[in-house]
C-alpha positions as CSV (number, residue, x, y, z in Angstrom):
1,M,-13.3,18.0,10.7
2,P,-17.0,17.4,12.3
3,N,-17.3,15.3,15.4
4,N,-19.3,12.3,14.4
5,V,-19.5,13.1,10.9
6,L,-19.5,9.3,10.1
7,A,-21.6,8.1,13.4
8,G,-23.9,5.0,12.3
9,E,-21.3,4.2,9.7
10,T,-19.0,1.5,9.7
11,V,-15.6,1.4,7.3
12,V,-14.0,-1.9,6.6
13,L,-10.5,-2.0,5.6
14,T,-9.0,-4.9,4.1
15,G,-5.5,-4.2,3.5
16,T,-3.0,-6.0,5.4
17,S,-2.2,-4.2,8.2
18,V,-3.5,-1.4,9.7
19,T,-2.4,1.3,11.9
20,A,-3.6,1.7,15.6
21,S,-3.9,5.3,14.2
22,I,-6.0,5.2,11.1
23,M,-9.0,2.9,14.1
24,T,-9.0,6.0,16.0
25,Y,-8.9,7.9,13.7
26,I,-12.4,6.4,12.1
27,E,-13.5,5.9,15.4
28,S,-13.4,9.7,16.4
29,L,-15.7,10.6,13.7
30,G,-18.5,8.0,14.9
31,A,-17.8,4.8,12.6
32,T,-17.0,2.0,13.2
33,A,-13.7,0.6,12.1
34,I,-13.1,-3.2,11.2
35,H,-10.1,-4.8,9.9
36,L,-11.4,-7.9,7.6
37,P,-8.5,-8.2,5.5
38,L,-8.6,-9.9,1.8
39,I,-4.4,-10.4,2.0
40,E,-1.5,-11.4,3.4
41,V,2.1,-11.2,2.6
42,I,4.3,-13.4,3.2
43,E,8.4,-12.9,3.7
44,R,10.4,-14.9,0.2
45,T,14.1,-15.6,1.6
46,S,14.8,-17.5,-2.3
47,E,16.4,-14.4,-3.4
48,D,18.4,-13.0,-0.6
49,A,21.9,-14.9,-1.5
50,Q,21.4,-13.6,-5.0
51,Y,20.9,-9.8,-3.8
52,F,21.0,-9.0,-0.9
53,I,24.7,-8.2,0.1
54,Q,24.1,-6.5,-3.5
55,S,21.3,-4.6,-2.6
56,M,23.5,-2.8,0.0
57,D,25.7,-1.6,-2.3
58,A,23.8,0.0,-4.9
59,D,23.5,3.4,-5.5
60,W,19.7,3.2,-5.2
61,L,17.5,1.5,-3.0
62,I,13.5,2.3,-4.5
63,F,10.5,1.5,-2.3
64,T,6.8,1.5,-3.1
65,S,5.1,-0.3,0.5
66,Q,5.2,-0.5,3.8
67,N,6.0,-4.3,3.4
68,A,8.8,-4.0,1.5
69,V,10.7,-1.7,4.4
70,H,9.3,-4.6,6.4
71,F,10.9,-7.5,5.0
72,L,13.7,-5.3,4.7
73,K,14.5,-4.8,8.0
74,Q,14.5,-8.7,8.5
75,K,16.5,-9.1,6.5
76,L,18.8,-6.3,8.5
77,I,17.9,-8.9,11.2
78,R,19.4,-11.9,10.2
79,Y,22.2,-11.1,8.3
80,G,23.7,-8.5,11.1
81,Y,23.3,-5.4,8.9
82,H,21.4,-2.4,9.6
83,A,21.0,0.7,8.1
84,S,24.4,2.6,8.5
85,H,25.7,0.3,6.9
86,F,24.3,1.8,3.5
87,N,25.2,4.4,1.2
88,G,23.6,5.2,-1.0
89,H,20.0,6.7,-2.2
90,I,17.0,6.0,-1.1
91,A,13.3,6.3,-2.8
92,A,10.1,5.8,-1.5
93,V,6.9,5.9,-3.2
94,G,4.5,7.2,-0.2
95,Q,4.6,8.4,3.0
96,K,4.2,5.7,4.9
97,T,7.0,4.1,3.4
98,K,9.1,6.6,4.1
99,E,7.9,7.1,8.0
100,A,8.9,3.1,7.7
101,L,12.0,3.8,6.5
102,E,13.1,6.0,8.5
103,A,11.9,4.4,11.1
104,I,14.7,1.2,10.6
105,G,17.2,4.6,9.9
106,F,17.1,5.4,6.9
107,T,17.0,9.2,5.3
108,I,15.1,9.9,1.9
109,D,16.8,11.2,-0.9
110,F,13.3,10.6,-3.5
111,M,9.4,10.9,-2.9
112,P,7.5,11.5,-6.4
113,T,5.2,14.1,-5.6
114,T,1.3,11.5,-6.1
115,Y,2.3,8.5,-4.6
116,S,1.7,6.3,-7.6
117,A,4.6,4.5,-9.6
118,D,3.6,5.8,-13.1
119,V,4.3,9.2,-11.6
120,F,7.0,8.1,-10.1
121,I,8.6,7.1,-13.3
122,E,7.8,10.5,-14.6
123,Q,10.2,12.6,-11.6
124,F,13.6,9.7,-10.9
125,Q,15.9,11.7,-12.3
126,V,19.9,9.4,-11.8
127,E,22.5,9.3,-13.6
128,K,22.7,6.3,-16.3
129,G,24.5,3.8,-15.2
130,A,23.0,4.4,-11.4
131,T,22.7,0.7,-9.9
132,C,19.0,0.8,-8.7
133,V,17.7,-2.3,-6.4
134,F,13.6,-2.6,-6.7
135,F,12.4,-3.9,-3.3
136,R,9.5,-5.6,-4.3
137,G,5.9,-8.1,-3.8
138,N,5.4,-10.8,-6.4
139,L,2.5,-9.1,-7.8
140,A,4.9,-5.7,-8.7
141,K,4.6,-4.6,-11.5
142,S,7.5,-4.2,-14.5
143,T,6.3,0.3,-14.7
144,I,8.9,0.8,-12.5
145,P,11.8,-1.2,-14.1
146,N,10.6,-0.6,-17.5
147,G,10.5,3.1,-17.2
148,I,13.8,4.4,-15.1
149,N,16.9,4.9,-16.9
150,C,19.2,2.8,-14.7
151,D,20.4,-0.6,-13.9
152,V,17.2,-2.0,-12.1
153,Q,17.5,-5.1,-10.4
154,C,14.3,-6.5,-9.4
155,Y,14.1,-7.7,-5.6
156,T,11.1,-10.1,-4.9
157,V,10.7,-9.8,-0.9
158,Y,7.6,-10.8,0.1
159,D,4.7,-12.2,-1.7
160,T,1.1,-11.5,-1.6
161,V,-1.7,-14.3,-1.3
162,Q,-5.3,-13.9,-1.7
163,T,-7.0,-14.6,1.5
164,A,-11.1,-15.5,1.5
165,R,-11.3,-16.5,5.3
166,N,-12.8,-13.2,5.6
167,M,-15.6,-12.9,3.5
168,P,-18.0,-14.5,5.6
169,A,-18.4,-12.0,7.9
170,L,-17.4,-8.6,5.4
171,N,-20.6,-10.1,3.5
172,E,-22.2,-10.3,7.4
173,L,-21.7,-6.4,7.3
174,L,-22.7,-4.9,3.6
175,T,-25.5,-2.3,3.9
176,E,-25.6,1.0,3.0
177,R,-24.0,2.0,5.2
178,V,-20.2,-0.2,5.2
179,T,-17.6,1.6,3.7
180,I,-14.7,-1.2,1.8
181,V,-10.9,0.4,1.8
182,F,-9.3,-1.5,-0.9
183,A,-5.4,-0.8,-1.0
184,S,-4.7,-2.7,-4.3
185,P,-6.1,-5.1,-7.2
186,S,-5.8,-8.5,-5.0
187,A,-7.3,-7.3,-2.3
188,V,-10.4,-6.4,-5.3
189,E,-10.1,-9.7,-6.9
190,V,-11.2,-11.6,-3.8
191,F,-13.7,-9.7,-2.9
192,E,-15.9,-9.6,-5.9
193,A,-15.3,-12.9,-6.3
194,H,-17.0,-14.1,-3.1
195,K,-19.4,-11.1,-2.5
196,Q,-23.1,-11.2,-1.8
197,E,-25.6,-9.1,-3.2
198,A,-26.3,-6.4,-1.1
199,S,-25.8,-2.6,-1.2
200,Y,-22.2,-1.1,0.2
201,N,-19.9,1.8,-1.1
202,V,-16.7,1.3,-2.0
203,A,-13.2,3.4,-1.6
204,A,-9.7,3.2,-3.0
205,I,-6.2,3.7,-2.4
206,G,-4.9,5.2,-5.9
207,H,-5.8,4.4,-9.5
208,I,-5.4,1.7,-10.1
209,T,-7.5,0.0,-7.3
210,R,-9.7,1.6,-8.6
211,D,-9.6,0.5,-12.5
212,A,-10.2,-2.7,-10.8
213,L,-13.3,-1.5,-9.0
214,V,-14.2,0.0,-12.0
215,A,-13.2,-3.3,-14.7
216,H,-15.7,-5.7,-12.2
217,G,-18.6,-2.3,-12.2
218,E,-18.0,-0.6,-9.4
219,Q,-19.5,3.1,-9.4
220,R,-20.1,6.0,-7.3
221,I,-16.4,5.0,-5.8
222,I,-14.1,7.2,-3.7
223,M,-10.7,7.7,-4.5
224,P,-8.9,11.0,-3.0
225,D,-6.1,12.6,-5.2
226,T,-3.7,11.4,-2.0
227,Y,-3.2,8.4,-2.2
228,T,-3.4,7.5,1.7
229,M,-5.1,6.2,3.9
230,R,-6.1,9.3,5.9
231,A,-7.0,11.0,2.8
232,V,-9.7,8.4,1.9
233,I,-10.9,8.4,5.2
234,D,-11.7,12.0,4.9
235,E,-12.9,11.7,1.9
236,L,-15.3,9.7,3.2
237,A,-15.9,12.2,6.1
238,K,-16.7,15.3,3.3
239,Q,-19.2,13.8,1.3
240,K,-20.9,12.0,4.0
241,G,-20.8,15.6,5.4
242,T,-22.6,17.1,2.7
243,K,-25.2,15.2,2.6
């Protein structure tokens, strides 16, 4: 990727957390990287007594977000467990989710070719009667529990909370040289409810988030085939580089 292909551009990331490496990568392409989260995640512990010990005996644990992995780690520490206590299999949606699980000692046994729940249920095959625990947030859809042929227990380990506290700062940035990156429909909803009329560009990680932007009338949405932050930035750079 050519240096400074994004010179003069500003990229606003609206997710709950952003790695230092992606911020550095954006800046290496000449853009200004700004993190203004429009959602927050809060650990939920009310379901721990029902599901935590049970999950350690399951045939499969399923993860679709880094947030779920983060809160699994917190629970492992809290209850005196670690990855070696689990003898089943791990399924992960997304490279970053996979890396987060590996960082706390788990080995990944299945990951779909496209990082979406729709593709997961098409490709994930287990024996009927296998026990599966889906570590999820409160806004997770029923695609996975309804779409696979095992006994799925849904373990809600965090709640996603919308926050508009960063919208004044975001509204001040809006120009045609600003691209706002969304990783969830929840962040889209906050933005659309509080944005000022201005020029800006939008990018989406995943077709569900893209569909939320479309529903609010957004056009010319950047969305790469690979559902990762790095792929979004690469696609943005590619489009800017051809102008």
